N, C-alpha and C positions, 0 to 999 in steps of 0.2 A: 571553439568547441560547439557552442550553440545547441541546436536541435540534435545533432549527432550524439552529443554527450547524454542528453536526456533519453534518447532512444536506447543507448547502450545500457543505462540504468534500468529502464523498463524491460528490455530484453533479459537482462540478468535476473531481475526479480521474477519474471515469468518463468524462466528456466529453473530457477531455484524452487519455486512453488511446485512446478510440474515434477521436478525430481523428487521432492518430498512425497507427493501424492503417489507417484509411480512406485517408489521404493517402500513406502509404509502406508498403504491405503487404509488399513484398519485404524491408524492414528490420525491421518491427515485428510481423509475424505469422509469424515463423519461429523455429526453434530458436535459443536465445541471446538472444531478443528482450527477455526480462525485464531482463537486465543493461543492454541498450541503452536501454530505457525509463527505468530508474533514472538512467542517465548523462544522458540528454536532459532529464529532469525537473530535475535539479540545475542544468543549464545554463540552461534556460528560466526557472525560478522564482528561483534564487538567483544566477545569473550565474557559477556555479562550474564549472570544468572538472574533472570527476571521471574518473580513469582507469577503463577498463573493468574491470580486475581489482578495483578498489575497489567499483565498482557491483555486481560479482559477489558480493562479501562481504555487502553489504546484502541482496541477494536470498537468499543462503545462510542468513543469520541468521533471516530471517522464515520461510523454508521449514522450517528445522530446528525452530523454535518450533511451527509448525503440525503438523509430523509428531509431535513429542513429545506435544502435547496430544491428537492423535487417538488415540495409543496409551495415554495416561494421563489419561483424562477426569476423574479425581478432582481434578486440578489446574486444570481449565479453569474460570476465573471466569465465563465467559459462560454456562456451563451452571448453575453454582451460583447466579448472580444472575438467571437468566431469570425474568421476571415481576416482579422488584423494580423500584421506581422508582429512576432514576438520582439520586444525591444532588446537590443544588444547591450551587454554589460560593458561599461567603459573600463579599460585597463588602468 
């Protein structure tokens, strides 16, 4: 599967978010939409009702990680591993 599998997941998520924004822009293209997208994703994909404050924590965690790596690029594995081949998983 390798990179093709990862690309499929990325394409699906991109399509999903685009669909939400195109069909309900007043809900998903506004301030606070990231939390609502996380909440909706868990409901649609896993059938789990996630409280909005919980969805907010998921977004806050990923945003904090991104902010940290922007300020501390020496820790960013994406930069360190750029150009390297992704290791294959052993079956």
